[in-house]
Backbone of each chain as nested JSON, in Angstrom:
{
  "chains": [
    {"id": "A", "residues": [
      {"number": 1, "name": "MET", "atoms": {"N": [4.779, -26.487, -4.019], "CA": [4.88, -25.166, -3.394], "C": [3.895, -25.041, -2.247]}},
      {"number": 2, "name": "ALA", "atoms": {"N": [2.625, -25.269, -2.574], "CA": [1.587, -25.171, -1.546], "C": [1.776, -26.263, -0.501]}},
      {"number": 3, "name": "ASP", "atoms": {"N": [2.192, -27.446, -0.963], "CA": [2.404, -28.551, -0.019], "C": [3.451, -28.177, 1.02]}},
      {"number": 4, "name": "TYR", "atoms": {"N": [4.514, -27.543, 0.573], "CA": [5.529, -27.103, 1.531], "C": [4.953, -26.042, 2.468]}},
      {"number": 5, "name": "GLY", "atoms": {"N": [4.062, -25.219, 1.932], "CA": [3.423, -24.213, 2.764], "C": [2.651, -24.832, 3.917]}},
      {"number": 6, "name": "HIS", "atoms": {"N": [1.891, -25.909, 3.595], "CA": [1.097, -26.557, 4.643], "C": [1.982, -27.183, 5.709]}},
      {"number": 7, "name": "LEU", "atoms": {"N": [3.173, -27.573, 5.299], "CA": [4.033, -28.334, 6.213], "C": [5.142, -27.482, 6.816]}},
      {"number": 8, "name": "VAL", "atoms": {"N": [5.048, -26.167, 6.624], "CA": [6.181, -25.324, 7.03], "C": [6.484, -25.465, 8.515]}},
      {"number": 9, "name": "ASN", "atoms": {"N": [5.437, -25.627, 9.332], "CA": [5.675, -25.773, 10.776], "C": [6.387, -27.081, 11.103]}},
      {"number": 10, "name": "ASP", "atoms": {"N": [6.069, -28.108, 10.345], "CA": [6.766, -29.378, 10.555], "C": [8.249, -29.243, 10.238]}},
      {"number": 11, "name": "PHE", "atoms": {"N": [8.537, -28.519, 9.177], "CA": [9.946, -28.313, 8.837], "C": [10.632, -27.448, 9.885]}},
      {"number": 12, "name": "THR", "atoms": {"N": [9.929, -26.402, 10.34], "CA": [10.493, -25.568, 11.396], "C": [10.8, -26.427, 12.622]}},
      {"number": 13, "name": "GLY", "atoms": {"N": [9.877, -27.35, 12.911], "CA": [10.073, -28.26, 14.033], "C": [11.31, -29.12, 13.896]}},
      {"number": 14, "name": "GLU", "atoms": {"N": [11.72, -29.343, 12.677], "CA": [12.936, -30.117, 12.422], "C": [14.161, -29.217, 12.339]}},
      {"number": 15, "name": "GLY", "atoms": {"N": [13.972, -27.939, 12.622], "CA": [15.108, -27.017, 12.554], "C": [15.495, -26.679, 11.127]}},
      {"number": 16, "name": "VAL", "atoms": {"N": [14.492, -26.635, 10.257], "CA": [14.75, -26.357, 8.838], "C": [13.896, -25.188, 8.39]}},
      {"number": 17, "name": "GLN", "atoms": {"N": [14.514, -24.197, 7.788], "CA": [13.751, -23.109, 7.195], "C": [13.65, -23.331, 5.691]}},
      {"number": 18, "name": "ILE", "atoms": {"N": [12.527, -22.924, 5.129], "CA": [12.252, -23.146, 3.715], "C": [12.347, -21.83, 2.958]}},
      {"number": 19, "name": "ALA", "atoms": {"N": [12.911, -21.878, 1.777], "CA": [12.824, -20.762, 0.842], "C": [12.712, -21.361, -0.551]}},
      {"number": 20, "name": "ALA", "atoms": {"N": [12.042, -20.646, -1.448], "CA": [11.923, -21.112, -2.821], "C": [12.465, -20.041, -3.754]}},
      {"number": 21, "name": "LEU", "atoms": {"N": [12.959, -20.474, -4.898], "CA": [13.668, -19.568, -5.793], "C": [13.262, -19.836, -7.237]}},
      {"number": 22, "name": "SER", "atoms": {"N": [13.018, -18.764, -7.981], "CA": [12.779, -18.914, -9.416], "C": [13.317, -17.681, -10.134]}},
      {"number": 23, "name": "VAL", "atoms": {"N": [13.251, -17.74, -11.466], "CA": [13.697, -16.588, -12.264], "C": [12.552, -15.601, -12.498]}},
      {"number": 24, "name": "ASP", "atoms": {"N": [11.396, -15.883, -11.943], "CA": [10.273, -14.948, -12.081], "C": [10.635, -13.592, -11.501]}},
      {"number": 25, "name": "ASP", "atoms": {"N": [10.034, -12.554, -12.06], "CA": [10.278, -11.23, -11.485], "C": [9.501, -11.097, -10.177]}},
      {"number": 26, "name": "PRO", "atoms": {"N": [9.848, -10.093, -9.368], "CA": [9.251, -9.987, -8.033], "C": [7.72, -9.904, -8.062]}},
      {"number": 27, "name": "GLU", "atoms": {"N": [7.196, -9.232, -9.091], "CA": [5.744, -9.065, -9.139], "C": [5.019, -10.405, -9.293]}},
      {"number": 28, "name": "ARG", "atoms": {"N": [5.512, -11.187, -10.221], "CA": [4.926, -12.506, -10.459], "C": [5.047, -13.388, -9.215]}},
      {"number": 29, "name": "SER", "atoms": {"N": [6.218, -13.311, -8.604], "CA": [6.45, -14.131, -7.416], "C": [5.539, -13.688, -6.277]}},
      {"number": 30, "name": "ARG", "atoms": {"N": [5.332, -12.38, -6.176], "CA": [4.451, -11.86, -5.134], "C": [3.023, -12.368, -5.355]}},
      {"number": 31, "name": "ASP", "atoms": {"N": [2.585, -12.347, -6.604], "CA": [1.248, -12.863, -6.934], "C": [1.117, -14.334, -6.546]}},
      {"number": 32, "name": "LEU", "atoms": {"N": [2.103, -15.11, -6.918], "CA": [2.071, -16.55, -6.639], "C": [2.039, -16.797, -5.138]}},
      {"number": 33, "name": "ARG", "atoms": {"N": [2.868, -16.051, -4.417], "CA": [2.967, -16.237, -2.967], "C": [1.641, -15.893, -2.293]}},
      {"number": 34, "name": "ALA", "atoms": {"N": [1.003, -14.826, -2.805], "CA": [-0.29, -14.43, -2.234], "C": [-1.36, -15.457, -2.589]}},
      {"number": 35, "name": "ARG", "atoms": {"N": [-1.352, -15.89, -3.841], "CA": [-2.408, -16.806, -4.302], "C": [-2.363, -18.123, -3.536]}},
      {"number": 36, "name": "LEU", "atoms": {"N": [-1.146, -18.594, -3.274], "CA": [-1.009, -19.873, -2.575], "C": [-0.833, -19.679, -1.076]}},
      {"number": 37, "name": "ALA", "atoms": {"N": [-0.851, -18.413, -0.628], "CA": [-0.672, -18.098, 0.805], "C": [0.565, -18.798, 1.357]}},
      {"number": 38, "name": "LEU", "atoms": {"N": [1.658, -18.644, 0.646], "CA": [2.877, -19.35, 1.049], "C": [3.524, -18.655, 2.252]}},
      {"number": 39, "name": "PRO", "atoms": {"N": [3.823, -19.404, 3.294], "CA": [4.371, -18.802, 4.51], "C": [5.901, -18.753, 4.513]}},
      {"number": 40, "name": "TYR", "atoms": {"N": [6.526, -18.971, 3.391], "CA": [7.99, -18.894, 3.318], "C": [8.367, -17.946, 2.179]}},
      {"number": 41, "name": "PRO", "atoms": {"N": [9.588, -17.43, 2.202], "CA": [9.967, -16.442, 1.182], "C": [10.138, -17.041, -0.216]}},
      {"number": 42, "name": "LEU", "atoms": {"N": [9.763, -16.271, -1.219], "CA": [10.069, -16.591, -2.61], "C": [11.187, -15.649, -3.04]}},
      {"number": 43, "name": "LEU", "atoms": {"N": [12.316, -16.22, -3.385], "CA": [13.476, -15.427, -3.797], "C": [13.452, -15.274, -5.304]}},
      {"number": 44, "name": "THR", "atoms": {"N": [13.821, -14.098, -5.77], "CA": [13.684, -13.811, -7.191], "C": [15.055, -13.621, -7.834]}},
      {"number": 45, "name": "ASP", "atoms": {"N": [15.255, -14.349, -8.919], "CA": [16.534, -14.337, -9.628], "C": [16.305, -14.023, -11.115]}},
      {"number": 46, "name": "PRO", "atoms": {"N": [15.69, -12.866, -11.409], "CA": [15.35, -12.576, -12.807], "C": [16.595, -12.472, -13.702]}},
      {"number": 47, "name": "GLY", "atoms": {"N": [17.748, -12.166, -13.12], "CA": [18.982, -12.113, -13.909], "C": [19.597, -13.479, -14.152]}},
      {"number": 48, "name": "ARG", "atoms": {"N": [19.007, -14.514, -13.562], "CA": [19.481, -15.903, -13.724], "C": [20.884, -16.122, -13.159]}},
      {"number": 49, "name": "ASP", "atoms": {"N": [21.385, -15.205, -12.371], "CA": [22.76, -15.324, -11.873], "C": [22.918, -16.533, -10.958]}},
      {"number": 50, "name": "VAL", "atoms": {"N": [21.95, -16.688, -10.064], "CA": [22.081, -17.77, -9.082], "C": [21.847, -19.131, -9.736]}},
      {"number": 51, "name": "VAL", "atoms": {"N": [20.819, -19.237, -10.568], "CA": [20.576, -20.545, -11.194], "C": [21.754, -20.937, -12.099]}},
      {"number": 52, "name": "ARG", "atoms": {"N": [22.404, -19.954, -12.707], "CA": [23.615, -20.249, -13.486], "C": [24.733, -20.714, -12.57]}},
      {"number": 53, "name": "ALA", "atoms": {"N": [24.954, -19.96, -11.495], "CA": [26.054, -20.285, -10.585], "C": [25.867, -21.664, -9.957]}},
      {"number": 54, "name": "TRP", "atoms": {"N": [24.611, -22.089, -9.843], "CA": [24.318, -23.386, -9.244], "C": [24.267, -24.517, -10.275]}},
      {"number": 55, "name": "GLY", "atoms": {"N": [24.462, -24.19, -11.536], "CA": [24.387, -25.23, -12.562], "C": [22.973, -25.741, -12.771]}},
      {"number": 56, "name": "LEU", "atoms": {"N": [21.984, -24.892, -12.49], "CA": [20.583, -25.304, -12.617], "C": [19.855, -24.497, -13.693]}},
      {"number": 57, "name": "TYR", "atoms": {"N": [20.631, -23.889, -14.559], "CA": [20.032, -23.062, -15.601], "C": [19.639, -23.929, -16.785]}},
      {"number": 58, "name": "ASN", "atoms": {"N": [18.4, -23.81, -17.214], "CA": [17.919, -24.539, -18.379], "C": [17.591, -23.53, -19.47]}},
      {"number": 59, "name": "PRO", "atoms": {"N": [18.533, -23.302, -20.397], "CA": [18.324, -22.262, -21.404], "C": [17.336, -22.672, -22.478]}},
      {"number": 60, "name": "LYS", "atoms": {"N": [16.96, -23.954, -22.514], "CA": [16.149, -24.454, -23.632], "C": [14.683, -24.148, -23.467]}},
      {"number": 61, "name": "GLU", "atoms": {"N": [14.283, -23.766, -22.284], "CA": [12.856, -23.594, -22.049], "C": [12.523, -22.163, -21.669]}},
      {"number": 62, "name": "ALA", "atoms": {"N": [11.507, -21.618, -22.326], "CA": [10.871, -20.377, -21.878], "C": [11.853, -19.24, -21.627]}},
      {"number": 63, "name": "GLY", "atoms": {"N": [12.843, -19.106, -22.488], "CA": [13.776, -18.008, -22.326], "C": [14.803, -18.219, -21.231]}},
      {"number": 64, "name": "GLY", "atoms": {"N": [14.846, -19.442, -20.705], "CA": [15.849, -19.749, -19.7], "C": [15.291, -19.713, -18.298]}},
      {"number": 65, "name": "ILE", "atoms": {"N": [15.118, -20.866, -17.719], "CA": [14.522, -20.963, -16.377], "C": [15.34, -21.922, -15.529]}},
      {"number": 66, "name": "ALA", "atoms": {"N": [14.955, -22.008, -14.256], "CA": [15.621, -22.929, -13.346], "C": [15.105, -24.343, -13.559]}},
      {"number": 67, "name": "ARG", "atoms": {"N": [16.016, -25.314, -13.514], "CA": [15.568, -26.707, -13.438], "C": [15.024, -26.933, -12.034]}},
      {"number": 68, "name": "PRO", "atoms": {"N": [13.874, -27.59, -11.933], "CA": [13.317, -27.842, -10.597], "C": [14.286, -28.691, -9.777]}},
      {"number": 69, "name": "ALA", "atoms": {"N": [14.552, -28.23, -8.586], "CA": [15.503, -28.943, -7.728], "C": [15.189, -28.619, -6.276]}},
      {"number": 70, "name": "THR", "atoms": {"N": [15.516, -29.534, -5.409], "CA": [15.362, -29.303, -3.973], "C": [16.684, -29.612, -3.295]}},
      {"number": 71, "name": "TYR", "atoms": {"N": [17.132, -28.672, -2.509], "CA": [18.391, -28.819, -1.784], "C": [18.162, -28.654, -0.301]}},
      {"number": 72, "name": "LEU", "atoms": {"N": [18.78, -29.521, 0.484], "CA": [18.871, -29.308, 1.927], "C": [20.323, -28.959, 2.234]}},
      {"number": 73, "name": "LEU", "atoms": {"N": [20.512, -27.785, 2.839], "CA": [21.859, -27.263, 3.068], "C": [22.12, -27.114, 4.555]}},
      {"number": 74, "name": "GLY", "atoms": {"N": [23.299, -27.533, 4.962], "CA": [23.707, -27.415, 6.358], "C": [24.725, -26.312, 6.537]}},
      {"number": 75, "name": "PRO", "atoms": {"N": [25.328, -26.262, 7.713], "CA": [26.333, -25.228, 8.002], "C": [27.422, -25.208, 6.936]}},
      {"number": 76, "name": "GLY", "atoms": {"N": [27.844, -24.019, 6.581], "CA": [28.86, -23.887, 5.547], "C": [28.331, -24.175, 4.146]}},
      {"number": 77, "name": "ARG", "atoms": {"N": [27.007, -24.205, 4.008], "CA": [26.353, -24.457, 2.704], "C": [26.658, -25.853, 2.165]}},
      {"number": 78, "name": "THR", "atoms": {"N": [26.897, -26.76, 3.057], "CA": [27.135, -28.143, 2.646], "C": [25.833, -28.784, 2.178]}},
      {"number": 79, "name": "VAL", "atoms": {"N": [25.919, -29.483, 1.065], "CA": [24.731, -30.158, 0.526], "C": [24.481, -31.439, 1.321]}},
      {"number": 80, "name": "LEU", "atoms": {"N": [23.363, -31.475, 2.047], "CA": [23.006, -32.642, 2.852], "C": [22.093, -33.579, 2.068]}},
      {"number": 81, "name": "PHE", "atoms": {"N": [21.379, -33.006, 1.122], "CA": [20.443, -33.779, 0.305], "C": [20.193, -32.966, -0.944]}},
      {"number": 82, "name": "ARG", "atoms": {"N": [20.031, -33.635, -2.056], "CA": [19.578, -32.906, -3.241], "C": [18.741, -33.817, -4.118]}},
      {"number": 83, "name": "ASN", "atoms": {"N": [17.882, -33.182, -4.845], "CA": [17.016, -33.899, -5.751], "C": [16.764, -32.98, -6.935]}},
      {"number": 84, "name": "ILE", "atoms": {"N": [17.15, -33.422, -8.116], "CA": [17.042, -32.572, -9.3], "C": [16.143, -33.239, -10.322]}},
      {"number": 85, "name": "ASP", "atoms": {"N": [15.272, -32.435, -10.926], "CA": [14.338, -32.965, -11.903], "C": [15.029, -33.178, -13.232]}},
      {"number": 86, "name": "GLU", "atoms": {"N": [15.346, -34.422, -13.505], "CA": [15.885, -34.725, -14.83], "C": [15.003, -35.71, -15.561]}},
      {"number": 87, "name": "VAL", "atoms": {"N": [14.097, -36.295, -14.833], "CA": [13.079, -37.135, -15.452], "C": [11.743, -36.707, -14.866]}},
      {"number": 88, "name": "ALA", "atoms": {"N": [10.678, -37.22, -15.427], "CA": [9.359, -36.809, -14.945], "C": [9.027, -37.536, -13.651]}},
      {"number": 89, "name": "ALA", "atoms": {"N": [9.454, -36.994, -12.574], "CA": [9.185, -37.589, -11.266], "C": [9.305, -36.509, -10.226]}},
      {"number": 90, "name": "ARG", "atoms": {"N": [8.749, -36.727, -9.075], "CA": [8.893, -35.749, -8.021], "C": [8.851, -36.43, -6.665]}},
      {"number": 91, "name": "ALA", "atoms": {"N": [9.452, -35.793, -5.724], "CA": [9.363, -36.244, -4.344], "C": [8.403, -35.309, -3.624]}},
      {"number": 92, "name": "GLN", "atoms": {"N": [7.809, -35.795, -2.583], "CA": [6.799, -35.036, -1.857], "C": [7.378, -34.441, -0.584]}},
      {"number": 93, "name": "PRO", "atoms": {"N": [6.793, -33.301, -0.149], "CA": [7.246, -32.715, 1.114], "C": [7.208, -33.717, 2.264]}},
      {"number": 94, "name": "SER", "atoms": {"N": [6.181, -34.56, 2.29], "CA": [6.086, -35.531, 3.381], "C": [7.274, -36.496, 3.354]}},
      {"number": 95, "name": "GLU", "atoms": {"N": [7.771, -36.758, 2.149], "CA": [8.93, -37.635, 2.035], "C": [10.191, -36.932, 2.531]}},
      {"number": 96, "name": "MET", "atoms": {"N": [10.242, -35.632, 2.27], "CA": [11.378, -34.864, 2.79], "C": [11.354, -34.874, 4.315]}},
      {"number": 97, "name": "LEU", "atoms": {"N": [10.157, -34.756, 4.892], "CA": [10.05, -34.776, 6.357], "C": [10.497, -36.126, 6.911]}},
      {"number": 98, "name": "ALA", "atoms": {"N": [10.072, -37.185, 6.261], "CA": [10.476, -38.517, 6.715], "C": [11.995, -38.647, 6.658]}},
      {"number": 99, "name": "TYR", "atoms": {"N": [12.554, -38.059, 5.624], "CA": [14.014, -38.097, 5.494], "C": [14.664, -37.362, 6.657]}},
      {"number": 100, "name": "LEU", "atoms": {"N": [14.105, -36.179, 7.004], "CA": [14.689, -35.376, 8.079], "C": [14.544, -36.069, 9.427]}},
      {"number": 101, "name": "ARG", "atoms": {"N": [13.397, -36.697, 9.614], "CA": [13.111, -37.284, 10.926], "C": [13.77, -38.624, 11.117]}},
      {"number": 102, "name": "GLU", "atoms": {"N": [13.813, -39.393, 10.066], "CA": [14.251, -40.785, 10.219], "C": [15.44, -41.129, 9.349]}},
      {"number": 103, "name": "GLY", "atoms": {"N": [15.922, -40.132, 8.632], "CA": [17.022, -40.425, 7.721], "C": [16.589, -41.335, 6.588]}},
      {"number": 104, "name": "LYS", "atoms": {"N": [15.268, -41.401, 6.391], "CA": [14.72, -42.293, 5.369], "C": [14.908, -41.696, 3.987]}},
      {"number": 105, "name": "GLU", "atoms": {"N": [15.366, -42.498, 3.066], "CA": [15.471, -42.044, 1.684], "C": [14.077, -41.815, 1.11]}},
      {"number": 106, "name": "PRO", "atoms": {"N": [13.897, -40.721, 0.386], "CA": [12.642, -40.627, -0.364], "C": [12.535, -41.815, -1.315]}},
      {"number": 107, "name": "PRO", "atoms": {"N": [11.319, -42.272, -1.567], "CA": [11.128, -43.431, -2.435], "C": [11.785, -43.225, -3.793]}},
      {"number": 108, "name": "ALA", "atoms": {"N": [12.093, -44.301, -4.423], "CA": [12.691, -44.232, -5.756], "C": [11.787, -43.404, -6.658]}},
      {"number": 109, "name": "ARG", "atoms": {"N": [12.389, -42.796, -7.628], "CA": [11.621, -41.875, -8.472], "C": [10.429, -42.573, -9.121]}},
      {"number": 110, "name": "ARG", "atoms": {"N": [9.386, -41.81, -9.215], "CA": [8.152, -42.351, -9.771], "C": [7.726, -41.501, -10.941]}},
      {"number": 111, "name": "LEU", "atoms": {"N": [6.967, -42.107, -11.792], "CA": [6.468, -41.325, -12.913], "C": [5.442, -40.326, -12.417]}},
      {"number": 112, "name": "SER", "atoms": {"N": [5.539, -39.156, -12.954], "CA": [4.616, -38.098, -12.577], "C": [3.428, -38.142, -13.535]}},
      {"number": 113, "name": "PRO", "atoms": {"N": [2.233, -37.857, -13.048], "CA": [1.098, -37.804, -13.97], "C": [1.274, -36.649, -14.955]}},
      {"number": 114, "name": "ARG", "atoms": {"N": [0.63, -36.758, -16.055], "CA": [0.654, -35.672, -17.03], "C": [-0.014, -34.45, -16.39]}},
      {"number": 115, "name": "LEU", "atoms": {"N": [0.686, -33.338, -16.402], "CA": [0.161, -32.177, -15.696], "C": [-0.427, -31.198, -16.691]}},
      {"number": 116, "name": "GLY", "atoms": {"N": [-1.716, -31.044, -16.637], "CA": [-2.346, -30.127, -17.561], "C": [-2.946, -28.918, -16.882]}},
      {"number": 117, "name": "ASP", "atoms": {"N": [-3.653, -29.155, -15.809], "CA": [-4.401, -28.063, -15.177], "C": [-3.484, -27.163, -14.361]}},
      {"number": 118, "name": "PHE", "atoms": {"N": [-4.026, -26.068, -13.95], "CA": [-3.206, -25.075, -13.264], "C": [-2.667, -25.593, -11.936]}},
      {"number": 119, "name": "ALA", "atoms": {"N": [-3.569, -26.198, -11.171], "CA": [-3.13, -26.739, -9.881], "C": [-2.023, -27.751, -10.098]}},
      {"number": 120, "name": "GLY", "atoms": {"N": [-2.223, -28.566, -11.085], "CA": [-1.217, -29.578, -11.389], "C": [0.111, -28.959, -11.761]}},
      {"number": 121, "name": "SER", "atoms": {"N": [0.051, -27.854, -12.479], "CA": [1.316, -27.259, -12.902], "C": [2.031, -26.617, -11.72]}},
      {"number": 122, "name": "LEU", "atoms": {"N": [1.267, -26.176, -10.725], "CA": [1.922, -25.657, -9.518], "C": [2.634, -26.779, -8.788]}},
      {"number": 123, "name": "VAL", "atoms": {"N": [1.934, -27.882, -8.669], "CA": [2.579, -29.041, -8.051], "C": [3.789, -29.444, -8.888]}},
      {"number": 124, "name": "GLY", "atoms": {"N": [3.627, -29.29, -10.183], "CA": [4.701, -29.668, -11.094], "C": [5.974, -28.875, -10.898]}},
      {"number": 125, "name": "MET", "atoms": {"N": [5.84, -27.683, -10.315], "CA": [7.046, -26.899, -10.047], "C": [7.976, -27.648, -9.108]}},
      {"number": 126, "name": "LEU", "atoms": {"N": [7.391, -28.533, -8.362], "CA": [8.17, -29.249, -7.355], "C": [8.68, -30.596, -7.855]}},
      {"number": 127, "name": "ARG", "atoms": {"N": [8.517, -30.809, -9.137], "CA": [8.94, -32.112, -9.641], "C": [10.421, -32.301, -9.446]}},
      {"number": 128, "name": "PHE", "atoms": {"N": [10.771, -33.448, -9.018], "CA": [12.172, -33.738, -8.993], "C": [12.437, -35.088, -9.629]}},
      {"number": 129, "name": "GLY", "atoms": {"N": [13.684, -35.326, -9.801], "CA": [14.009, -36.568, -10.467], "C": [15.069, -37.348, -9.75]}},
      {"number": 130, "name": "LYS", "atoms": {"N": [16.206, -37.303, -10.314], "CA": [17.303, -38.162, -9.894], "C": [17.683, -37.931, -8.434]}},
      {"number": 131, "name": "ARG", "atoms": {"N": [17.863, -39.003, -7.742], "CA": [18.327, -38.897, -6.368], "C": [19.832, -38.709, -6.33]}},
      {"number": 132, "name": "SER", "atoms": {"N": [20.273, -38.057, -5.277], "CA": [21.709, -37.9, -5.109], "C": [22.355, -39.268, -4.96]}},
      {"number": 133, "name": "PRO", "atoms": {"N": [23.494, -39.44, -5.594], "CA": [24.182, -40.707, -5.352], "C": [24.675, -40.75, -3.907]}},
      {"number": 134, "name": "ARG", "atoms": {"N": [24.517, -41.887, -3.297], "CA": [25.034, -42.077, -1.936], "C": [26.493, -42.484, -2.049]}},
      {"number": 135, "name": "GLN", "atoms": {"N": [27.351, -41.675, -1.484], "CA": [28.771, -42.026, -1.602], "C": [29.411, -42.081, -0.237]}}
    ]},
    {"id": "B", "residues": [
      {"number": 1, "name": "MET", "atoms": {"N": [29.696, -16.663, -12.979], "CA": [30.317, -17.958, -13.226], "C": [29.251, -19.019, -13.372]}},
      {"number": 2, "name": "GLU", "atoms": {"N": [29.341, -19.805, -14.418], "CA": [28.35, -20.851, -14.639], "C": [28.962, -22.22, -14.382]}},
      {"number": 3, "name": "ARG", "atoms": {"N": [28.264, -22.984, -13.574], "CA": [28.741, -24.331, -13.271], "C": [28.252, -25.297, -14.318]}},
      {"number": 4, "name": "GLU", "atoms": {"N": [29.06, -26.322, -14.569], "CA": [28.637, -27.388, -15.461], "C": [27.569, -28.233, -14.775]}},
      {"number": 5, "name": "ALA", "atoms": {"N": [27.838, -28.592, -13.543], "CA": [26.951, -29.496, -12.816], "C": [26.521, -28.85, -11.519]}},
      {"number": 6, "name": "ALA", "atoms": {"N": [25.307, -29.137, -11.127], "CA": [24.788, -28.611, -9.871], "C": [25.547, -29.247, -8.707]}},
      {"number": 7, "name": "PRO", "atoms": {"N": [25.676, -28.521, -7.598], "CA": [26.419, -29.055, -6.46], "C": [25.856, -30.397, -5.985]}},
      {"number": 8, "name": "ALA", "atoms": {"N": [26.751, -31.324, -5.753], "CA": [26.361, -32.684, -5.38], "C": [26.43, -32.852, -3.868]}},
      {"number": 9, "name": "LEU", "atoms": {"N": [25.968, -33.989, -3.438], "CA": [25.959, -34.335, -2.018], "C": [27.351, -34.141, -1.413]}},
      {"number": 10, "name": "GLY", "atoms": {"N": [27.4, -33.432, -0.3], "CA": [28.672, -33.227, 0.399], "C": [29.465, -32.04, -0.097]}},
      {"number": 11, "name": "GLU", "atoms": {"N": [29.112, -31.523, -1.259], "CA": [29.819, -30.353, -1.785], "C": [29.299, -29.073, -1.137]}},
      {"number": 12, "name": "THR", "atoms": {"N": [30.054, -28.006, -1.341], "CA": [29.64, -26.699, -0.846], "C": [28.893, -25.972, -1.95]}},
      {"number": 13, "name": "ALA", "atoms": {"N": [27.667, -25.561, -1.655], "CA": [26.857, -24.863, -2.649], "C": [27.286, -23.396, -2.726]}},
      {"number": 14, "name": "PRO", "atoms": {"N": [27.136, -22.788, -3.897], "CA": [27.521, -21.375, -4.038], "C": [26.673, -20.458, -3.156]}},
      {"number": 15, "name": "ASP", "atoms": {"N": [27.316, -19.472, -2.596], "CA": [26.606, -18.483, -1.793], "C": [25.852, -17.521, -2.716]}},
      {"number": 16, "name": "PHE", "atoms": {"N": [24.815, -16.901, -2.189], "CA": [24.136, -15.836, -2.942], "C": [23.327, -14.986, -1.988]}},
      {"number": 17, "name": "THR", "atoms": {"N": [23.039, -13.796, -2.452], "CA": [22.087, -12.921, -1.779], "C": [21.054, -12.509, -2.808]}},
      {"number": 18, "name": "LEU", "atoms": {"N": [19.779, -12.735, -2.508], "CA": [18.708, -12.318, -3.41], "C": [17.638, -11.586, -2.604]}},
      {"number": 19, "name": "SER", "atoms": {"N": [16.77, -10.904, -3.325], "CA": [15.639, -10.255, -2.664], "C": [14.448, -11.189, -2.665]}},
      {"number": 20, "name": "ASP", "atoms": {"N": [13.667, -11.118, -1.598], "CA": [12.393, -11.831, -1.625], "C": [11.32, -10.896, -2.188]}},
      {"number": 21, "name": "THR", "atoms": {"N": [10.082, -11.369, -2.189], "CA": [9.013, -10.602, -2.835], "C": [8.664, -9.33, -2.067]}},
      {"number": 22, "name": "GLU", "atoms": {"N": [9.121, -9.23, -0.832], "CA": [8.861, -8.012, -0.052], "C": [10.051, -7.056, -0.14]}},
      {"number": 23, "name": "GLY", "atoms": {"N": [11.03, -7.414, -0.955], "CA": [12.192, -6.556, -1.12], "C": [13.263, -6.754, -0.054]}},
      {"number": 24, "name": "ALA", "atoms": {"N": [13.044, -7.718, 0.824], "CA": [14.038, -7.989, 1.865], "C": [15.179, -8.817, 1.288]}},
      {"number": 25, "name": "SER", "atoms": {"N": [16.358, -8.562, 1.79], "CA": [17.534, -9.254, 1.321], "C": [17.67, -10.599, 2.045]}},
      {"number": 26, "name": "TRP", "atoms": {"N": [17.989, -11.638, 1.306], "CA": [18.084, -12.999, 1.847], "C": [19.443, -13.559, 1.482]}},
      {"number": 27, "name": "HIS", "atoms": {"N": [20.269, -13.762, 2.467], "CA": [21.659, -14.179, 2.251], "C": [21.826, -15.619, 2.732]}},
      {"number": 28, "name": "LEU", "atoms": {"N": [22.152, -16.496, 1.798], "CA": [22.222, -17.931, 2.116], "C": [23.198, -18.225, 3.246]}},
      {"number": 29, "name": "ASP", "atoms": {"N": [24.379, -17.628, 3.17], "CA": [25.408, -17.908, 4.17], "C": [24.915, -17.618, 5.592]}},
      {"number": 30, "name": "GLU", "atoms": {"N": [24.206, -16.507, 5.743], "CA": [23.681, -16.147, 7.069], "C": [22.62, -17.149, 7.508]}},
      {"number": 31, "name": "ARG", "atoms": {"N": [21.809, -17.587, 6.548], "CA": [20.718, -18.491, 6.882], "C": [21.228, -19.839, 7.363]}},
      {"number": 32, "name": "VAL", "atoms": {"N": [22.198, -20.402, 6.636], "CA": [22.68, -21.728, 7.035], "C": [23.467, -21.666, 8.341]}},
      {"number": 33, "name": "ALA", "atoms": {"N": [23.924, -20.466, 8.71], "CA": [24.596, -20.325, 10.001], "C": [23.586, -20.433, 11.145]}},
      {"number": 34, "name": "GLN", "atoms": {"N": [22.304, -20.141, 10.84], "CA": [21.256, -20.209, 11.863], "C": [20.633, -21.597, 11.937]}},
      {"number": 35, "name": "GLN", "atoms": {"N": [20.311, -22.129, 10.778], "CA": [19.47, -23.328, 10.659], "C": [19.749, -23.973, 9.312]}},
      {"number": 36, "name": "ARG", "atoms": {"N": [19.405, -25.241, 9.224], "CA": [19.449, -25.854, 7.892], "C": [18.408, -25.185, 6.988]}},
      {"number": 37, "name": "VAL", "atoms": {"N": [18.704, -25.18, 5.71], "CA": [17.834, -24.503, 4.747], "C": [17.363, -25.502, 3.696]}},
      {"number": 38, "name": "LEU", "atoms": {"N": [16.057, -25.551, 3.489], "CA": [15.497, -26.308, 2.375], "C": [15.227, -25.318, 1.254]}},
      {"number": 39, "name": "LEU", "atoms": {"N": [15.991, -25.426, 0.187], "CA": [15.891, -24.476, -0.91], "C": [15.254, -25.18, -2.106]}},
      {"number": 40, "name": "VAL", "atoms": {"N": [14.105, -24.665, -2.515], "CA": [13.349, -25.274, -3.608], "C": [13.478, -24.384, -4.848]}},
      {"number": 41, "name": "PHE", "atoms": {"N": [14.126, -24.895, -5.868], "CA": [14.171, -24.196, -7.156], "C": [12.935, -24.612, -7.938]}},
      {"number": 42, "name": "TYR", "atoms": {"N": [12.151, -23.631, -8.362], "CA": [10.956, -23.978, -9.135], "C": [10.972, -23.258, -10.479]}},
      {"number": 43, "name": "ARG", "atoms": {"N": [10.216, -23.82, -11.392], "CA": [10.276, -23.34, -12.771], "C": [9.752, -21.924, -12.907]}},
      {"number": 44, "name": "GLY", "atoms": {"N": [8.718, -21.628, -12.156], "CA": [8.133, -20.29, -12.249], "C": [7.23, -20.165, -13.463]}},
      {"number": 45, "name": "GLN", "atoms": {"N": [6.697, -18.985, -13.627], "CA": [5.736, -18.743, -14.708], "C": [6.307, -17.813, -15.767]}},
      {"number": 46, "name": "TRP", "atoms": {"N": [7.499, -17.302, -15.485], "CA": [8.215, -16.426, -16.401], "C": [7.408, -15.188, -16.703]}}
    ]}
  ]
}
């Protein structure tokens, strides 16, 4: 989350706007956005409608939350890239930038360190897993 | 409507309109008409 915040200008430079989405209520999201000084919008889906419609609803955890995922969407909402957390791994914002600039695939999934501390758990929100199949 | 699988590469993702933390309305369809959108789904703190 914070990593994307630091790189928001780089993404803007690539013609990409960033938004993040969770099932948190607006108050919680506002706190998080302020605490991390995030320069992009946090969208709130407390009714879980969008995460359900996107097939990213995980009912098994914490009363039902979004599976961590990153999507790059083009005109007409076409999926240009996706990365969904199904194993303990994540891609980094810098890897997303490399992908945008050079068409470079983010590195193969890597094991994520055990996340215990608060900072780690924030980074953990960005965990992703399986790469989109290239077809 | 609940999808079985999340939208895959090349597919069309579902449209939505949600509020941001400032209460402003954010409509995906309008956004992608302007620029590509990087949408990060995060677990949140519930």
